[in-house]
N, C-alpha and C positions, 0 to 999 in steps of 0.2 A: 816497651812504652810505659811510662809512669802513670799511675792512677792516683786520683785524689783519695787521701785516707778517709775512712768513714768518720762521720761526726759522732763523737761520744757525748751523749746528753747527760747533764747533771740530774740529780734527783728532782722529782716534782717539787715545786715551791721555791727552789733556789733562785731561779731567774725572776721571780716575783719580788725579790728583795731589792729595795732601793738602798744604795750605799749610805751608811750613817755619816753625817758630817758633824764634826766637833766644832766647838766655838772657835772663831778666828782668833789669831794672835798677832797678826801683822796687818798694816795698812800701807799700801804702796806709796812711797814718797814721804812717809811720816815716820820720824824717829821718836823714841821714848813714849810709846803708846801706853795707855792704861787699859789693861785687859779686864773687862767685866762681863765676859761672855760664857764662862765655863763654871760658874759657882764655886770657885776655888777660895780657900781660906786665905785672906790677904796677909795673915800673920805667919803663914807657913807652918811647918811641923814643930813639935816640941824639940827643944834643944837635946833632950834625952834621946829622941828618935834619931837625930842627926849623929849623935855620938855613937849610937848603936850601929849605924851604917858604916861609920869609919872603922869601928872594931871589926865588923864582919868582912870588910874589904881584904883583910889579911888572910882570909880563908876562902877566897873565891874559886880556888881550884878544887874545892871539895863539893860533893853533891849536897844539896840541902836535905834537911829532915823530911821524911815522907809523910809522917802522920800529924805534923804541926802541933805536937802535944803541948809544947810550952806556950804557944800563942793561944790555943784553945783553953788552957788552964787559966791564963791571964784574963781572957774574956769571961770565962765562967766565974772567976773570983770577983771581978768588977761588977758584973751584972747579976750575980746570984743564979747562974744557969749551970746545968749539967754539961761539962765539957764533952761528954760522949754524944751529945745531941747537937754538936757544933761541927760545921764543915767550913773550910776556908778555900777561897778561890781567887782567881785573877780578877779582882774587883767583884762587885755583886753581879756584874754582867755575866761572868762565867757561870755563876750559880743559877742565874735565870736560864742560861743556855742548857745547863745540866738538867734542870727541871723539865724543860721542853723535850730534850732528847730522851729522857727517861719515861715521861708520862704522856707525852703527846705523840702524834703521828698521823699517817693517812687515815681519814675517816673520823678524826676527832677534832674538837674545837678548843681554841684558847681565847678566853674572854678578857677584855680590858676596856677602859673608858676612852672616850674620843680624844681627850687631851693627855693621854697617858704616855709614858716613856716609850720612845721609838723601838727600843730593843725587844719589847714584848712581841711586836709584829714580826720583827726580823727573826727572832728565835723560833717563833711558831712556824714561819715559812721554812726555816732551815730543817725543822723536824718533819716537814711534810703535812703539818696540821693546818686547819683553816683558822685564820685569825678573825675574830668577831669583835667589832667595835660597837659600844653602846653609848648613848648620849650622856652628857653630864647636865646638871641643872645649874645654870649660871656659873659655870667653871668649877663646880663642886661635884664630887663623886655622888652618883644617885644609886643608892642600894637597891631600890625597887626596880630601876631600869636594868641593873645587873641580874637580879633574880629573874626578871621577865625575859632577859636575853639568853639565859642558860637553857640548855637542852640536855637530853640524855647523852649527847656526844661531847659535852663540855668536860674537859679533864683538868684544866687549870684556869684560875681567875686571878689576874694580877691587879692589885690595887696599890698604887703609890700613895703613902700617907705619912707626911705631907706629900702632895703631888708636885711633880715637875712637868711642865713649867708654870703651873698656876699658883703654886704656893699654898693652896687651900688644903684643908684636911677635914676628916669626919671623926666621930667618936668611936671608941672601941665597942660599945654595945651594938652599933650598926654593923661593924665588921663581924661580930659574933652572929648576928641575925643572918647575914649573908652566908657564912660558913654552914650554919645549921639548915638553911633553906636549900643548899645545893650540896648534899653530902657526897655525891659521886665525883666531885671535883676538889682539888687542892686549892685553897685560898692562899695566895702568896701575898703577904703584906710587905711591900717594898718600902723599907724604913730608912732609906739612905740619908734622910734629913732629920731623923728622930732626935739627934742630940741638940738640935736647935729649939726643941719644944720642952719646956719645963715639966717635970713629973709625967713623962710619957715613956713607956717601955717599948714602943715600937711594935707592939703586938706580941711580945715575948710570953706574957701570961696566957694569952689565947693559944699560942703555939705549944705551950707546956700542957695545957688542959684538953685541947681538942685534937682529934686524930687527923683532921684534914686542914690544919692551918700551919703554914711555914712562914718564917720571917727572914728577910734578907737585909744585910747592913753593909756599910762600906767604911773604909779608912780614907776615902778620897775627899771628903768634905771637911767636917770640923777638925779632923786629925791632920789635915794638910798633907796627905800622902798620895795625891792623885798620880804623881809620876811613878810611884812604886807599884801601882796596880794590885791592890789587895782588898778583899772583902770577905764577908762571912755570912753563913746562914745558920738558922736554928729551928728545930722542929722535932717531930716525932722520930724516935730512933729508927723506925722502919724506913722512913723517907731518907734519912741521913745515910743509912746503910746502902740503899739503892744508889744514891748519888755518888757515894765513895767508890762504887764499882765501876763507874765510868770516868772518874776523876783521874787525870794523869798523876803518876806517883811523885813527880817533881814539878808540879804546876806552879809552885811559888819558890822564888829564890831565897837563899838564907838572909841576904841583906833586907829583903822585904819583910820576912818573918820577924827578924830582930827589931826592925824599925817599928813595925806594927805593935809588937809586944810592949816596947818602951812607950809608944804613944798611948796605948790603952791604959797603962799604969800611971801616966802623968795626968792625974785628974785636975790638978791646978791649972794646967794649960787649957784643958777643955773648958773649964769653968770660966776662965778669962775670955776665951774666944766666944763662948755662948753669950756672956754678958755684953761684950762689945758689939756683937752682931745684933742683939736685940735693941741696943741703944741706937745704932746707926740705921737699922731697918725701919724703926719707927720714925726717926728723923727724916729719912729719905722719902718715905711714903707721904708724910705731911708736906714736905717741901715740894714734891711733885704735884700734890693736890692743890697747893696754893698757886701753881702755875697752870692749872687746868688739865692736869693729866691724872686720870683716875687709876686706882689699883684696888684689888681685893686685899683683905687682911692676909698678909703672908705669914706662914709658920715655918719658913725655911730661911735660907741665906741669900734670897733674891727677891726682887719686886717685879711683878708682871705689869708693866705700864701699858695702859689702854689708850689708844688714840681714836679719833673720829672715824678713820677708815684706813685701809691698807696703804693708800697713797701717802697719807700723812705719816704713818709709821715708817715707811720706807724712806721718805724725805728726811725725817728726824734721824734715822740711822745713818744716812749719808752725811748729814750735818755733823753728827757726833764723830764720825770717822775723820772728817776734815779737821777736827780739833784733837785728834789722837785718842779718842775714846771708843773702845770696841765693846758693843753690847751684842745681844743675840736676837736675830729675827726668828720668829717662831711660826711662820706660815706653815711649815711642815708639820706642826702640831695642830693645825686647824685654827690658828689664831693669827690671821694675816694683819690684823690691826693692832698688834701688840709687839712690844719689845721686852725681852727679859733682861733685867739689869742686876748683876751680882752686887751684893752689899759688900763694898770694899772697905778700906780703912777710911777714917774721917776725911782726909784730904780728897780721896777719890770720890766719895759720896758728895761732898760739897761741890767738887768740880763738875760732876755729871749733872747735878741738879741745876747748877748755874748755866751750863751750856744748853740744857733742855729749855730752861727759862728763856734764854736768848732766842732759841729757835721758835718757841711759841709766840714770843712778842713780835718777831719779824714776820711770822706767818699771819698774825692778826693784822699787822700794818699793811701787808700786801693784799690781804683778802677783803 
């Protein structure tokens, strides 16, 4: 007589994870959509990065480099950092996961803000740690709230700066105050959007000087390599040594490594993308404001459009989809009355502003 096999339970915390949902890229029944839901660079990667991938394709039967030495050297050269204090991963997401795996666990806490990146909670749960969310102040990171929310069990504090999905940021002195106030925890400055802010090092100087500050970066945003999945982290040698002990030896493909190195060295492409993003970001924010849609000053490559309530935000999202425009609902981030809109090229920005204007006008007439 057959017996039911025993249920094999996963580690505590795993079943608390809600599956991450990326930005949509399709609308049923609509062709030629404009995707403004994932904060992608509308200009794509550097031509030099594309050429590097084509060259690398000829050696795809070979295992990739295990220590990422060439890419770490390029990052170090461009940013003036010690390559031995750099680790590369499958997007900055993997490095966030490494940090939780290495430093968090049962009986410990991982701290982040109420509108912070969803991967902080997911990676904390995956490690068996307790995720702790603290309030923001008008969609801006509140350092005093983070300090008050920390306990002796706090091992990691994640602060996205600029933050996603709010686009707001705080100053480096505030981050240093937080790191010094909670010395038993590693402050992780998630600087995925740092390149969109002029004269901002993403927290690199703090991570050089303080023993409990670590910085994460990505090639998915301004470098236009989201499809290659590559990121990097920088901080104290002791932390990098720990993370490398759990990093898979072949976690990055050679095409990804070569593309990232070429992208990092093409500073002209980065400068052009930064300038164009700043121009259209300012234009889009002003255009939306003229149509009665508020937003905070964004320091990233997206606008967080705020509507009167969740129903209006949802109706606007549906209206945009009907016109082939895909933006991101952010109710999962605790912002049900908002839509996050990627800053696309000029044509995309003008189109989304025009359609939102139509929606608001029709809404006013009906109301």
